[in-house]
Structures are given as structure tokens and as C-alpha cells.
N, C-alpha and C positions, 0 to 999 in steps of 0.2 A: 649031175656029172661027177665022177670021182676026181679026187685031188690030182691023181696022176694024169688025168685027161687035161685038166687045167694047165698043169705044168708043161705038158707036151705042146699045148697051144701057145703058151707065152714064151717058151724057149726060142723058137724061130724069130719072134719079134725082138727079143733081147739081143739076139745075134745080129740082126739087121741094124739095130741101134748102135751096137759096138762098131760094126764095120763102117757105117756111115760116119760115125764120130771120128774114127781113125782117118778116113779118107778126107773128110772135111778139114780136120786139124792139120794134116800134112799140107794140104793146098793152102790153108790160111797162113801157115808158118812161112812158106815161100813168098806169098803175096805181101805179108806184113813186112818182111825184110826189104822187099822192093819199095814198098810205100815209105818205110822209115828212111831209107837212103834218099828217096826223092824229096821227102819233107825236109831232111837235113840239108840237102843241096839246093833246096828251093826250086826244084824242077818238076814238082807235081803239076801235071797239066791242068790248066784252068779250063773247065768244061764250058761249052756254049749251050745254055739251056735250050735255045731254039734248035740248034743242030742236033741235040740229043733227041728231041721230040721227032725231028724229021727222019732220024736214022734208027729209031727204037727197034724196028723189026730186024735190022741188020746186025744187032749186037748179041744175038743168041748163039752160044756155042753148044757143041754136043754135050759138054760137061754140065752146062747150066740146064739144058733140057733134061738130062738124066737126073740131076739133083731135084729138079722141079717135080718129077714123078715120084721120087723117093720121099720128098717132104709132104707128098699128098697122103702118106700113111699117118694116121692120127697120132700114134705113139711116138713116131719119129718127130713130128711137128712139135709135140709137147716137150720132148727132150731138147730140141733145138731152142725153143722159146725160153726155157729155163736158163740154159747156158748163155744164150745171147744176151739176155737181160742182165746177167751178172757182168759180162764183159763190157757191155755198153755203159753200164752204171759206173764202172771203175774208170773208164776212159773219159766220160763227160763230167763226172762229179768234181774232179780236180781236188781242191782242198775240202770238199764236202759242203761248201756254202754256195748260195745263189744270191747274186747282187739284188738288193731290194731297191726298187725305184718307186717313189711315191708319186701319185697322180696329183699334180699341182693346180687342178681346176675342178669344179663340180662336174660330176658325171653328166649332168644335163647340158653342159657346155662342151663336152669332150667329143672327139671324133674317134670312132672305133673301127676295128677291122676283125674279120674272122680268119683264123688260120687253123686248118685241120690236118691231122696226119692219118686220116681215115681213108685215103685213096680216092678222094672226091675229085671229079673233073667233069668238064663238058663232054657230052657224047661225041662232039665233033673233034675233040682233042685226042691225041694218041694215049692209050691207057698206060698206066705205070708198068714198068718192066717186072713181070712176075717170074722170069726165067733166071735172072741173076741172083744167086744165093746171097749176095751182099746187099740186095735191095736196089733201090733207085733213088738217087739223090736229087733228081730234077724236080721241078714244081710246076703247077698249073695255075694260071690266073683265071679267076672266075668273076665275071662282071656282077656288080651289085644288083643290076636290074634283070638278072637271068630268071627264066621261068623254071620251076622245079622239074618239069618234065624234060628239060634240056640237060639235066645233070645225071651222072651215073657214078657208080663206085667200082673201082678195080683194086681189090686187095684180097689175097687168099689166106692171110695170116690172122684173120679174126672172123667171127660169124656176124655178117652185116645184114642178115635177113630183116631184122627190125628196122634198120636204117634204110633198106631198100623200100620198105613199106611206108616209112615216114622219114624223109630226109632230115627233119629237124632233130632226130635222135643224135646224129653225128655232125650235122651242119645246120644249126638253128637260124638260118638267115631270115626266115619268115617271122620268127619270134623277135629278132632284133629290129626288123622293120616296124613291128608293133611297138617296141620300146621307143623307137624314134618318134612315131606318131603320138605316143603318150607323153612325150617330153622327158622320159627317163634318161635317154641318151641324146646327146646333141645331134650327131649325124654319123653316117657311115662312109667309109672310103668308097671310091668308085669301083674298086675291085678287091677281091679276097683271094686267098692262096690255099691251094691244096697240095699236100705232100703225101708221101707213102710212109707209114709208120713202121717200117721194117728196114732199117738201114744200119749197116756195120761194115767193118773192114775198109776197103778203099772208098766205098760209097759214103761212109760216115766221115772220113777225112775230107772228101769233096764237099759234103754238106756243110761241115764246120768251117772250112777254109773259103769256100766260094758261094754256094747256094744261099746259105743263111745270111751272110753279109750283103749279098746282092738283093735279097728280099727286104732286109732291114733298110737299105738305102731307098728302096721304092716306098717303104712305109714313111720314111722321113719326107720324101718328096710329096707324098699325099697329105702331109700334115697330121698324121695319125698320132693320137695321144695314148691309146691303149689297144692291146690285141687280146682277143678272147680265143684261147687255144682249146681245141677239142681233140684229145688223143683217141686213138682207136681202142 
């Protein structure tokens, strides 16, 4: 194919990328202003994780449905992923340091838990919201004694075909059970947690202010000593 033909094919894609970027940026500016005022005033609504799960299908708007279709275009998805990663890193990093917490007991005596951002959940639970362009800050509790065929993955922002074939790729629960039997790990919590690894804007604020502290409190109640995180 001649160079002119390649340029003719890529130009419409670039145009779509620019249009989506402008539309998304304008919407985000408005929403960020609202969120900032709510955070400053202390009025950011505290979400009820159970209520979110029960009403997931009612939260889709025409804009979110439209954006979902647009982000299905590979080049648009790649553009978004690059920019979203930069925005999220700047928001979460703070001073650039991560508090280091030393494990004060042997791993063989420690109680662990799995936390994944790979969109893992029970088939009987509502899937993560793929329509909201800001993602889904809710979480799913996964029993430790769950059978692999009771689990599924809902996440359109990464290729999880390998994880679909072998869940241990993203949620290595079977391997951790083996480690417990071998005495490498003392024990596992009675439940583990699944998140969606595409969260920004309002949903990121909700995650940091409500969902994450709520799960942390549940970890403390379980007597958990360490968490093994598996990002998507």
C-alpha cells in the first residue's frame, strides 16, 4: 500500500482521538470542579457498596454508553490508557513515597489475603460497571473456599484471555492454598477482595476516601498480616 493510503487510513482515527479527548476533557473539568467543592466541604457522598451492587444496571447514562462504544476502538483505548496513567499517578503518588511497613512475624506464622484489581468476582455477583468512563470504585468479596468455576472476570481495559483460561494468572488462590499446605504461609483470610483496575475522577476519589478504608477495616477485623496485590 502506498504511503498516501496509510495516511488516509490513519487520519480519521487521529481525528476521532482528538474529538474524544476534547469531549472527555470538557466533561472531566466540570466533574472535577464539582468533586473538589464536595471534598472541600466534606459533602462527597459516602457510597454503600451493597447498594452500588444492587443498582449497578441503573447507573448507565447515554453518555457512558456512548463513551463505552468509542473506547472499544483500540487506538482510542491506548490513548486514554496513557493519559489516565499519568493523571492517576500524579494524584495518588503525593510526595512520591510509599510508606514501608515491615512484617513483624515469620511468613509461616502470618495470615494473608489476596486483593486483585483484575475485575475478578463471583459469577453470582453483579459485574463491575464497564459503562462509566471513570470506572467503578466498588469491590467484591470472594470467599476463600470458592471453586474456580464460580469465578469470572469483568474488565474491558486489559486482555484477560490467559486469566480466563487459568485464573491463577491474575488471582492465584490455588497457589496460595498450596503455600499454606506446605507451611510457607501460616493461613489465609476467610475472604478476599476484587476491584476494578480502571478508576479515576469521581470514582478514584470514592475509592480513596471510602472503599479502600472500608476494606482495610475488614482486613484488620480478619487479623490479616499481609496482602498480596495482583494488578491487571
